[in-house]
N, C-alpha and C positions, 0 to 999 in steps of 0.2 A: 141298556141297564139290566139285561137278562141275568148276568152273573150276579150282580148285587141283589136282584130280586130273589134268586134261588138261595143264595147264602142267607139273606135275611129271613126268608120264609122258613128255611130249615132250622135256624136258631129259634124262631117263634114256635115252630112245631115241636122242638125239643122241650121248650118251656110248657106248652100245653099238655104234652104227654106226661110230664112230671106231675101235673096237677090232676089228671083224671084218675078215677078209681082203678084199682088193679084189675078188676073184672073185665074191663074193656080196653085196657092199655095196649094189649097186643094188637087188636084190630085197629085202634086209633093210630098207633105207631106205624103199622103197615100201610094204612090208607094215606097218612100224611107223607110217608116216604115216596109214594107214587108221584107226587108233584115234582120234586127235583129229578126223578127218573124221567118223566115225560119231558121236562124242561131241557135236560141234557141231551135226550134223543132228538128233540127239535133243533137244538144247537148243532148237532151232528149233521142233520139234513140241510141246514142253512149255512153251514160253514163256508166261508169265502176267503179265508186267509191264504197267504202265500209266503214262502220263505220262513226264516227263523225269527222268533220273537226277540232274541238278543243280538241279532246282527242286522237290524234294519228292515226286517220283513214286515209285511202287512198283517196286522193283527185282526182277528175277528172278535166282535162283541167287546171292543175296547172302551174303557172308561178311565179318565185321568184327570185328577184335580188335586190341588195342594191341600195338605192337612195342617202341617206345622213346620217350623224351622228348628232344627236341632244342631247346635254348634256350627252354624253357618251352612248346614246342609238341609235341603228341602225334602221333607218326608211327604210322599204323595200317596193318595189312593189311586193305584195304577193296576188295573186288571185287564186281562185279555187272554185269548188262547191262540195257539198255533197248532200245527199238525202233531207236535209232541205232547202238548198238555191236554188237548181235547179228548183223545182216547182214554186218558187216565181219569178225566172228569166223568166220562160216561161209565167207565169201570166202577168208580166210586159209588155212583148213584145206583147202578145195577146190582152190585153186590150188597149194598146196604139193605135194599128192599128184600132180597132173598134171605139175607142173614136174619132179618127181623122175623120173617115168616118161619124160618127154621128154628127160632127160639120159642115158638108156641108150646112145644112139648116139654123141653128141659127146664125152662124158666118158670117157676111157680111161686116165687117169693119176690116181693118188692118189684113187681112187674113194671109199674109206671116209671120207677127210677131207672130200671134197666133199659127200657125202650127210649126214654128221654136221653140217656147217655149215648145210646147208639146214634140217635139223630144229632146230638151235639157233636159227636166225633165226625159225622158226615159233613156237617156245616164247616168245621175247621179244615177238613180235607179238601173240600171244594175251594175254600179260600186259599189254601196252600198251593194247589195246582194252578190257580189262576192269577195269583198275586205276582206283580212284576216290580214292586218296590221292596228293597231288602228288609226294612224294618216291619212293614206290613206282613211280608212273607214269613219272617221269623216269628212274629206273634202267632200266626196260624200254625207254624211248624211246632212250636212249643205247646200250644193249646191242645194238640192232638194227644199229648201224653196224658193229660188229666183224665179224660173219660176212660181211656184204656186201663189206666192204673186202677180206677174204681171197679171197672168191669172184671178185672182179674182178682182184685183184692176182696171184693164182696161176694161175687157169685162163682168164684173159682173152687178148686179142689182143696184137699186137706192142707197142702203147703202153699195156699194162695197168697198169704201175707209175704212170705219169703220171695215168691216169684214176682209179685207186684213191686216190691221194694227193689229187687234186683233189676227188673225191667226199667223202673224209673231212674235209678241211680246210673246205670250203664248209659242209657240214652240221653239223660240230662247232662252228664259229664261230657259225653261226646258232642252234644250241642254247644256246650260252653267252649270246647276246643275249636270247633268249627267257627263259632262267632268271633273268637279272638283272632283266628287266622284271617278271616274276611275283613274285620275292622282294621287290623294292622296293615293289610294290603291296601285298603281304600283310604282310610283316614291318614295313615302314615305314608304309604308309598305313592298314592295318587295325589294326595293333598289338595291343592287348589285347582288342579286340572279338571275337577268335577265339582259341581255344586248341588248335586242330588245323588241319592243312592238308588235311583231307578236302575234295575239290572241291565237293561239295554245300554244305558249310558256308561255304566261301569265296564261292561264287556267290550264295548267299542273303544273306550279309553285304554284299556289294557292291551287290546290287539293293535292299536294304532302304532305302538312302539315309541320309546323315548319318554313316556309319561311317568314311569315309575322312578322315584328317587330313593335315596338311602333313608333308612329309618332305624333308629336305635343302634347305630353302628353296623347295620346290615347293608351290604351293597345291594343294588336293585335286583340282580339275579338271585342272590341268596335270599332276599326277602320274598321273592316270588316262589322260590323253592320251599321255604319254610311255611308260607301261607298255603301252598298247594298241599303239603303233607298234613298240616293241621286240619284243613277242610276235608281232605280225603279220609283221614282216620275217623273224623267225626261222622262222616257219612257212611263209612265202612261198617261202623258199629250198628247203624240203623239197618243196613242191607240184610243180614250181616255177612261180612266176609270172614272166613276162617283166617286166623284163630280168634277173632273178636266176636264169636257167635254164641258164647256159652250161656248168655241170658235167654236165648230163643227157645231151646227145648223146654226149659223150666216154665217159661211163660205159656207156651202152647199146651203143655201137659196140664197145667193148673187152670188155665182159662176155660170158661164155658165155650162150647163149640161155636156159637155165633161170633164171639169175640175172636176166636182163632181164625175164623173165616176172614174177618176184616184185617186181622194182624198179618196173615200170610198173603191175602189177596190184594191189599192196598197199602198198609203201613210200611211194609218192607220196600215197596216201590218208591216211597219217599226218598230213601237213600240213593237208589240208582238214578232217579229223576234229578235229584240235587247234584249228584256227581256229573251228570251230563250237562246241566245248566252252569254249574260253577267251575268244576275242575276242567272238563274237557272242552267247554266253550270259551271260558275266560282265560285259561292258561294252557292253550294247546301245545306250546313249545315245551313247557315243563312236562306235560303228559307224554309227549314224544320222547323226551330224554329219559323218563322213567318207565318207558313202555315195557321193557323186558321184566321189570319188577312187578308191574301191574298185571301183565299177562301171566306171570308165574303165580301170583296170588289167585287169579281167576281159575287157572287150571288146578291149583292146589285145593281151592274151595270145592270144585267139581268132584275131584277124586276123594278128598277127605270126607266131605259131607256124605257121599254115597257109601263109603266104607263104614262110617259111623251108623248110617241107617241100616246097613246089613247086619249090625250087631244088636239091634233093638228088638225087644219083645212087645213093647207097647205100640199099638197102631198109630197113635198120635205122634209118638216120638219118631217113628219111621217117616211119616209125612213131614214132620218138622225138619229133620235132617235133610230130607229131599229138597226142601226150600233152600237150604244152604248150598246144596249142589247146583240147583237151577240158577241161583243168583250168580254163581261163578261163570256160567255161560254169558250172562248179561255183561259182566265186567270184561270178559274177553272180547266181546263184540264192540264195546265202547272204545277200548284202547286200540282196536284195529285201525280206526280212522279211515275206513272205507264206507261207501254208501250202504252197501249191504250189511257190513258189520255193525255200524252204529244204528241204522234203521232196524236191522234184525234184533239188536239188543232192546230197542224201544218196543218193538212188536212182541218180543218175548216177555216184557213186563206185563203186557195185557194177557198174553196166552197163559203165563204162569199164574196170574191173578185168578183167572177163570178156573184153571185145572186144580190149583191148590185149594181154592175155595170149594170146589166140587169134592175133592178128596177128604178135606176136614169135615165137610157137611155129611158125607157118607159115613165116615167113622162115627160122627155124632149120632146119626140115626141108628147105627148098629149098637152103640153104647146105650141109647135110650131103651132099646128092646132087650139087650142081653145083660146090661149093667156091668160089663167088663170090656176092656180094650186089649187085654193080654192075649197074644197069639196062642199061647199054650193052653188057654182056658176053654177054647171052643173050636169046633170044626163043623163042616156040613151046613153052614148057614144058607147056602143056595137053596136048600130044600125047604126052608122055612120063610125066607125073605127073598124070593126070586127077583123081584123088580129092583130092590135096593142093591142086591148083590150084582145084578146085571149092570147097573149104572156104575157101581164101584169098579167093576172089571173094566168097563169102557174108559173110565177116568184114569185108571192105572195104565192102560195102553196109551192113553193120551200123554201121560207122564213119560212113557218110554219112547215117545216120538213116532207113534203110528201115523202113517200118511193119511191125509184128509182130515187131520185134527190139528188144532191150533199149535200144539207143542211141536209137531213136525215142522210146520212152516217157520216158526221162530228159530228153532235150532238149525234148520237148513240155511236160512239167511245168514245167521251168525257164522256158521262154518265156512260158507262161501266167502263171506267178507273177511274173516280172520285168516283164511288160507292164502288170500291174495294181498294181505297187508304188506305194505312196504315200510311200516313204522316198527313193527315187532320183529326183532332179529329171529331168524329161524322160525318164522310164523307157521309153516306146515307142521313142525314138531309140536308146538303148543296146541295147534288145532287137533292133531292126532291124539294127544294126551287127553284133551277135553272130550273128544269123541269116545274114548275108551270108557268114560264115565257112564255112557248110555248102557254099556254092557253090565256094569255093576248095578245100575238102576233097575234093569230088567231082572237081575238076579234076586235082589231083595224084595221087589214087588211080587214077582212070581212065587217066590218062596212063601211070603206072607199070605198070598191068596190061596196057595195050595193047602196050607195048614189050617186056615180059618174058614174058607168058603166052600171047599169041596170035600168029597168023601161022605161017610155016614155022619149024621148029626150027633154031636156030643156037646153037652153043656151041663155042668154040675149045678143045677139050680132047681128050685121048687116052684118056679113060675113058668107060664107058657110063653114060648117064643113064636111069634107069628108075623105076618106082614105089617109093615109100618103104616100108620095112618096117612091119608092122602096129603094132608098139609105138610107132612115131613118129606114125602117123596116128590111132590110137585116142584119144589125149588131145585132138587137134584136133576130132574128131567129138563127144566129150563136151562140150567147151567150146562148140561151135556149138549143140548141143542146149540147153545152159544159156542161151545168149544168146536163142535163140528162145523157150524156155519163159518167161523173164522178160519178153520182149516181148509174148507172147500173154497172160500172166497176171501183170502187174506187182504185183497184190495179194498175191502170195507174200511180198513184203517191204514194199510201199508202205503198206499199212494200218497196220502196226506203226510204220513211220517217221512217218506222219502223226500217230499218237497221241502220239509222243514230241516231235514238233515243235510241236504246238498250243499248249502252255504258253509257248513262246518268242515267239509272234507274236500271242497274244491271240485265237486262233481266227479270224484274218483269212482272206482268200481265198487 
């Protein structure tokens, strides 16, 4: 019952934090967030699952019991983790604690509400990554939108209302599209062949063959194709995959830095995680048929996101478009259908979560001190903020794929897997195109660093710029150490990921 305990505790912690005075809310929120962090780290040390949750694998920390009957289908409380979901659960708890600490300086209004919403979002994320019944999973999936909407809309920048509404509308419409696709496939296509919407049962029914029937005039093959596209587009908005990414830069620019950390570090991974669970696990035949289209979208996202980042003057926008580019790698790895491709994509979710969180947090610390994020407004920050700048530079090199850092390991696994893919036509060409994105990433990050961090100090301001306080720098240092640790020892997560991926790809390369 460890999963239920952590989810329940985090919900209660969110309520308690909402009720405490603003003066102590930051410390109360940080202290309470340590409990799910310690709990998830304990789960990691005690993990004994094997195989994939949706293909008959052995779950760790499993709980299953009936909740209610809905139109002849049994809705269950069904939770558990495998080698895919557990790393994301740990990432969620880890980043939440650091994001809360990073909020101590910039958040000085309605603090109890802010930290309460951060914990509420963490509780829903923990539920989403561990739920294995569709309706329970969907409730958690949708519930993550609410705290993020308020975090952007209340504590965001000048255009926060526009950004919050755009974020909510885009992602909610996408969720509706995904929901319709899944329901049509299961209620209509599978019909009486299943009596529950537990994700393992649905996945095995779909992969057994011959269980999908016609629905609303659509032949079984057409129904599966339509459902796949509906779910894929719904999840692609969440990732986001270009050209469905336009909500992301606005959300990041207007969101307070701790919310940006969670948005880039965890919430974007909801989309790729759901793609892996639903599209690539439940409908692998359709994914293979559409492999060239999906691979093209992945490569396009890599290049397009990097080019857009190259044109930005706002440091936050640069990092935001970098996320679009990085998620393109994940998509390419997933559609490769090789062990290293799919496992590398899953590992990259973790690596990008840490690195993007680090970059957004570093930009936030710079903004707290200089009150600007514009590249042309400042230079020579290394002279005044040496520790923050040093960590920022290290994080940027992690984004570029510097060896012995998590980003290098994730990208290496993806490139090896996609290069040897037998599913993607002309796989080496798509891999080469995606690899070229690294060159563009290096270009815009090095250019931004050269203009803002080095040279003589310049900032048109009447306030002193000096080293950031310890509680601002400490989360940066912890994140950097995590990025290096995962780069030096990727087996901390990669072995369990490989074990969960193998059943999906038949033990291929």
